[in-house]
C-alpha positions as CSV (number, residue, x, y, z in Angstrom):
1,V,34.8,7.1,1.2
2,K,32.2,6.1,-1.3
3,G,30.2,9.3,-0.7
4,F,33.2,11.4,-1.4
5,R,33.8,9.7,-4.7
6,K,30.3,10.5,-5.8
7,L,30.7,14.1,-4.7
8,K,33.9,14.4,-6.7
9,K,32.3,12.8,-9.7
10,M,29.2,15.1,-9.5
11,L,31.1,18.4,-9.8
12,K,33.3,16.9,-12.6
13,F,30.3,17.2,-14.9
14,L,29.3,20.8,-14.0
15,S,30.6,24.2,-14.9
16,K,28.2,26.1,-12.6
17,V,25.8,25.6,-9.7
18,K,23.3,28.3,-8.7
19,I,21.4,27.8,-5.4
20,E,18.6,30.2,-4.6
21,F,16.6,30.3,-1.4
22,N,15.0,32.4,1.2
23,T,16.8,31.7,4.5
24,L,13.4,31.9,6.4
25,D,11.8,29.3,4.1
26,P,11.2,26.0,5.9
27,R,11.6,24.2,2.5
28,L,15.3,25.0,2.1
29,A,16.7,21.6,3.3
30,S,17.6,20.4,-0.2
31,C,19.4,23.6,-0.9
32,V,21.5,23.6,2.3
33,E,22.4,19.9,1.8
34,F,23.3,20.4,-1.8
35,L,25.4,23.5,-1.0
36,A,27.3,21.5,1.7
37,Q,28.0,18.8,-0.9
38,C,29.3,21.3,-3.4
39,N,31.4,23.0,-0.8
40,A,33.0,19.8,0.5
41,R,36.8,20.1,0.2
42,K,37.2,17.0,-2.0
43,A,34.4,18.1,-4.3
44,K,35.9,21.6,-4.8
45,E,39.3,20.1,-5.4
46,S,37.9,17.8,-8.1
47,N,36.7,20.7,-10.2
48,P,38.0,24.1,-9.1
49,N,36.5,25.7,-12.2
50,C,33.0,24.9,-11.2
51,Q,31.3,28.1,-10.0
52,V,29.1,27.7,-7.0
53,L,26.8,30.7,-6.6
54,V,24.4,31.3,-3.7
55,K,21.5,33.7,-4.1
56,R,19.7,34.5,-0.9
57,R,16.2,35.8,-1.7
58,T,13.5,37.6,0.3
59,D,10.5,36.5,-1.9
60,E,8.2,33.6,-1.5
61,Q,9.4,31.6,-4.5
62,P,10.3,28.0,-3.8
63,P,14.0,27.2,-3.3
64,Q,15.7,26.4,-6.6
65,I,18.9,24.7,-7.7
66,T,20.1,25.3,-11.2
67,V,23.1,23.3,-12.6
68,T,25.0,24.0,-15.8
69,F,26.7,21.0,-17.3
70,V,30.1,21.2,-19.0
71,N,28.4,21.0,-22.4
72,G,26.4,24.1,-21.6
73,V,23.0,22.4,-20.9
74,E,21.3,24.0,-18.0
75,E,18.7,22.3,-15.7
76,A,16.7,23.8,-12.9
77,F,15.1,22.0,-10.0
78,D,12.4,22.9,-7.6
79,A,14.4,22.2,-4.4
80,A,11.2,22.2,-2.3
81,A,10.0,19.1,-4.2
82,T,13.3,17.4,-5.0
83,S,15.8,16.0,-2.6
84,A,19.5,16.8,-2.8
85,Q,20.1,13.0,-3.3
86,S,17.8,12.9,-6.3
87,I,19.5,15.9,-7.9
88,R,22.9,14.4,-7.4
89,K,21.7,11.1,-8.9
90,M,20.4,12.9,-12.0
91,I,23.7,14.8,-12.4
92,L,25.7,11.5,-12.1
93,D,23.3,9.8,-14.6
94,K,23.6,12.6,-17.1
95,G,27.3,12.9,-16.5
96,Q,27.7,9.2,-17.4
97,Y,25.8,9.9,-20.6
98,L,28.2,12.8,-21.4
99,E,31.2,10.6,-20.8
100,T,29.8,8.0,-23.1
101,E,29.1,10.5,-25.8
102,Q,32.6,12.0,-25.5
103,M,34.1,8.5,-25.7
104,F,32.2,7.7,-28.9
105,R,33.1,11.1,-30.5
106,E,36.8,10.7,-29.6
107,A,36.8,7.3,-31.3
108,G,35.3,8.8,-34.4
109,E,32.0,7.0,-34.0
110,Q,28.6,8.4,-34.8
111,W,26.6,9.8,-31.9
112,P,23.9,9.1,-31.0
113,V,24.3,5.5,-31.9
114,I,21.6,4.5,-34.4
115,I,20.5,0.9,-34.2
116,P,18.7,-0.3,-37.4
117,D,15.1,-1.4,-36.8
118,E,15.9,-4.9,-38.2
119,E,18.5,-5.4,-35.5
120,I,16.1,-4.2,-32.8
121,L,13.4,-6.5,-34.0
122,Q,15.7,-9.6,-34.2
123,E,15.1,-12.3,-31.6
124,A,18.0,-12.7,-29.3
125,P,19.4,-16.2,-29.5
126,G,18.2,-18.0,-26.4
127,V,19.6,-20.7,-24.3
128,K,17.3,-23.6,-23.9
129,P,17.3,-24.9,-20.3
130,R,18.2,-28.5,-20.0
131,K,15.8,-30.9,-18.4
132,A,16.9,-32.9,-15.5
133,E,16.8,-36.2,-17.5
134,D,19.0,-34.7,-20.2
135,K,21.7,-33.9,-17.7
136,K,22.2,-37.6,-16.9
């Protein structure tokens, strides 16, 4: 169940996924796994507007996965060197950032949040641990 939630959430942040690979390339494992995740029924139902494109190639280029986020930012991955799990994690991390940005903008707050240097340099109030004899 937990895995399905992550798949649903992953596609929520994407408008397009393009998966390119040569079917004879032994390095295509990430592409096949990622494609299966994108084609899972629950994932597709969560964002029916997300386009999933597959391009089968005949060249020797490494397999590649390119994702386009809902804000238009595109990111390409060398799928021969990056696991499907790593790509999914990056999408979820960036998606969480997008959700936070949207939340701030909808609340009329400035984005990105600017923290003044004097606040960054302030010491955090600490809690002094009590000694055993003080506890008595």
